[in-house]
C-alpha positions in Angstrom: 61.3 158.9 127.6 63.8 160.2 125.0 61.1 160.7 122.4 58.9 162.5 124.9 61.7 165.0 125.6 62.1 165.9 121.9 60.3 168.7 120.3 58.0 167.1 117.7 58.9 169.8 115.1 62.3 168.1 114.9 60.8 164.7 114.1 59.3 163.4 110.9 56.8 160.5 110.8 57.3 158.3 107.8 54.3 156.0 107.2 55.2 155.2 103.6 57.3 152.2 104.5 55.8 148.9 105.6 56.9 149.6 109.2 56.4 153.3 110.0 59.5 155.0 111.4 60.4 158.2 113.2 63.5 160.1 111.9 65.0 163.6 112.3 63.6 166.2 110.0 66.0 167.1 107.2 65.6 170.8 108.0 66.9 170.3 111.6 69.3 167.4 111.3 72.2 169.5 110.2 71.5 172.0 113.0 71.4 169.5 115.8 74.3 167.2 115.0 77.2 169.5 115.4 79.7 167.0 116.7 79.9 164.8 119.9 77.4 167.0 121.7 73.8 166.3 120.7 72.0 169.6 121.4 68.3 169.6 122.1 66.2 172.7 121.3 65.1 175.0 124.2 61.5 175.5 125.0 59.6 178.4 126.6 59.0 178.6 130.3 55.5 177.7 131.4 53.7 180.7 132.8 52.7 180.6 136.4 49.2 181.8 137.4 50.7 184.9 139.0 54.0 186.2 140.3 56.6 188.9 140.6 58.6 189.5 137.4 61.4 191.6 136.0 60.3 193.2 132.7 63.4 192.6 130.5 62.4 194.0 127.1 59.4 196.0 125.7 58.7 195.8 122.0 54.9 196.6 122.1 51.9 195.7 124.3 51.8 192.4 122.3 55.4 191.5 122.9 57.2 192.0 126.2 59.8 189.7 127.8 59.6 189.0 131.5 61.6 186.8 133.9 59.8 185.1 136.7 61.4 185.7 140.2 61.0 182.0 141.2 63.5 180.9 138.5 66.3 183.4 139.2 68.4 181.3 141.5 68.2 178.3 139.1 69.5 180.5 136.3 72.3 181.8 138.3 73.4 178.3 139.4 73.3 177.1 135.8 75.4 180.0 134.6 78.0 179.3 137.3 78.2 175.8 136.0 78.5 177.1 132.4 81.4 179.3 133.6 83.1 176.2 135.0 82.5 174.2 131.9 83.3 176.8 129.1 86.0 178.9 130.8 87.8 176.9 133.5 87.6 173.4 131.9 87.6 174.8 128.3 85.3 171.9 127.4 82.9 173.8 125.0 82.8 172.7 121.4 83.3 175.4 118.7 80.7 175.8 116.1 81.7 175.2 112.5 80.6 178.4 110.6 78.8 176.3 108.0 76.7 174.8 110.7 75.6 178.1 112.2 72.0 178.9 111.4 69.2 181.1 112.5 67.3 179.5 115.4 70.3 177.5 116.7 70.7 177.4 120.5 74.2 178.4 121.5 76.4 179.5 124.5 77.7 183.0 124.1 79.6 185.6 126.2 77.8 188.9 126.9 79.3 192.2 127.8 79.5 191.1 131.4 82.2 188.6 130.2 80.0 185.7 131.5 78.6 182.8 129.6 74.8 182.7 128.9 72.4 180.7 126.8 71.4 182.3 123.6 69.7 181.8 120.2 70.9 182.9 116.8 68.4 185.4 115.3 70.5 186.8 112.4 73.8 186.1 110.7 76.1 188.7 109.0 78.6 186.5 107.1 80.7 189.4 105.7 81.3 190.7 109.2 81.6 187.2 110.7 79.1 188.1 113.4 75.8 186.7 114.6 73.0 188.5 116.4 72.2 186.6 119.6 69.1 186.8 121.7 70.0 185.8 125.3 67.1 183.5 126.1 67.2 183.9 129.9 67.7 187.6 130.1 66.1 189.2 127.1 69.3 190.9 125.9 70.4 191.2 122.2 74.0 191.6 121.0 76.2 191.1 117.9 78.8 188.4 118.7 81.8 187.2 116.8 81.0 183.7 115.3 84.3 182.2 116.4 83.5 183.0 120.1 80.2 181.0 120.0 80.1 177.5 121.5 77.6 174.7 121.1 75.0 174.6 123.9 76.0 171.5 125.8 73.3 168.9 126.5 73.5 169.5 130.3 72.5 173.2 129.9 69.5 172.5 127.6 67.0 171.1 130.1 65.9 174.4 131.7 63.3 176.3 129.7 64.0 179.7 128.3 63.5 182.2 131.1 62.8 185.3 129.1 59.1 184.6 128.7 57.1 186.4 126.0 53.9 187.9 127.2 51.2 190.4 126.0 49.0 192.8 127.8 45.5 191.5 127.9 42.4 193.3 126.7 44.1 195.9 124.5 43.5 196.7 120.8 45.0 199.4 118.5 43.2 202.7 117.9 41.6 202.8 114.5 42.3 200.6 111.5 46.1 200.4 111.8 48.5 197.5 111.7 51.1 198.7 114.2 51.0 200.2 117.7 51.8 203.9 117.7 55.3 205.0 118.6 53.8 207.2 121.3 52.3 204.1 123.0 55.5 202.1 122.9 57.5 205.0 124.2 55.1 205.6 127.1 55.0 201.8 127.9 58.9 201.8 128.1 58.8 204.9 130.3 56.3 203.3 132.6 58.5 200.2 132.9 61.5 202.4 133.6 59.7 204.3 136.3 58.8 201.0 138.0 62.5 199.9 137.7 61.3 196.9 135.7 59.6 195.3 138.6 56.0 194.1 138.2 53.3 191.7 139.3 51.5 189.7 136.6 48.3 187.7 136.6 47.5 185.4 133.7 44.3 186.0 131.7 43.7 182.7 129.9 40.5 183.9 128.3 42.5 186.5 126.2 44.9 184.0 124.5 48.3 182.4 125.2 50.5 184.3 127.7 48.1 187.2 128.0 48.6 189.0 131.4 47.5 191.8 133.5 50.6 193.8 134.5 50.6 195.7 137.8 53.5 198.0 138.7 54.4 200.5 141.5 55.4 203.7 139.7 57.8 206.3 141.0 56.0 209.6 141.1 56.8 212.1 138.3 55.7 215.8 137.9 52.0 216.0 137.3 51.4 212.3 138.1 48.2 211.5 140.0 49.6 208.3 141.3 51.6 208.5 144.6 54.3 206.1 145.7 53.2 202.7 147.0 50.1 202.2 144.8 50.0 199.3 142.4 48.7 200.4 139.0 47.2 198.2 136.3 49.3 199.1 133.3 46.8 197.7 130.8 44.1 200.2 132.0 46.6 203.0 132.2 47.3 202.9 128.5 43.6 202.9 127.8 43.1 205.8 130.2 45.8 207.9 128.5 44.1 207.4 125.1 46.9 205.4 123.7 45.0 202.1 123.3 41.4 200.9 123.3 39.9 198.1 125.4 38.6 195.1 123.7 34.8 194.8 123.7 33.5 192.9 126.7 36.9 192.8 128.4 36.8 193.5 132.1 39.8 195.2 133.7 41.9 193.0 136.0 41.8 193.3 139.8 44.9 192.9 141.8 44.7 189.7 143.9 46.9 190.4 146.9 46.2 187.0 148.4 48.2 185.4 145.6 51.2 187.6 146.6 51.4 185.8 149.9 50.7 182.3 148.6 53.2 179.8 149.8 54.7 182.3 152.4 54.1 181.1 156.0 52.0 183.5 158.1 53.6 184.5 161.4 51.2 183.7 164.3 53.6 183.9 167.2 55.7 186.9 168.4 58.6 184.6 168.7 58.7 184.2 164.9 59.1 187.9 164.2 62.8 187.5 163.6 62.0 184.9 160.8 59.6 187.3 159.2 62.2 190.1 159.3 64.8 187.7 157.8 62.5 186.8 154.9 61.9 190.5 154.3 65.7 191.2 154.2 66.4 188.2 152.0 63.7 189.3 149.5 65.2 192.8 149.4 68.7 191.5 148.9 67.5 189.2 146.0 65.9 192.1 144.2 69.0 194.2 144.6 71.0 191.3 143.3 68.8 191.3 140.2 69.6 195.0 139.5 73.3 194.5 140.1 73.5 191.4 138.0 71.6 192.8 135.0 74.1 194.6 132.7 73.3 197.4 130.3 71.7 196.2 127.1 73.0 197.2 123.7 70.8 199.8 121.9 
């Protein structure tokens, strides 16, 4: 069971000896064994077939980070436990600067003064800071090295909740290597108009984590879309002449039946209060997301 839980990129199979053995890779051994806490690497969250998401960060149509609604409560509960462990009990282990390396999973405080899981993406030794990607929220920040703590084993079981996705069926215009600044700017504006809320449907035929993204856009001057209509963002970018559709790719169709999957259907008038309660709780949960999510560093 222990071997099955390990990422195989951390193990090295040595068949040169008479009895083949498994051992830690030399490249990762020094990053994992930081002291009494044995820290396992985090892994990406498995994508659901479809679901409501918060779009956390937009880099391009090929790289967007989303957070699935179904995992929000688990993230919040874990972070409450992290607050107890690192702040109240002061049980977190400091990281020796020599052991800090790019890719290392850590616990780090964000500008909301709360502890979150993160991963080191860059190190500036002269300034004694590290750039941290917060793996459950999609934020990035420069953090003082001496404030970082080892990610304790108990907080390493849950997968990273900032899931990388790409919009399906899109290709760049012409023979260029990068998406245009205009397209990226428009995509960020679309996400902003939708307040980051969207519905995704996985398109497995278009590669790993390829999705159709539907969003309800707030109206703007000159917009042909009124409030309340779900728009396929992939097709919107094509329609605006900012991207081209891949040959043979069929535009996705919103499957509204999936939106109600797992939600009991009210068949008796006596259950109307329960339906109203579910609606209120859903609205409160979405408001909680907006209140909980702090501003991201530019």
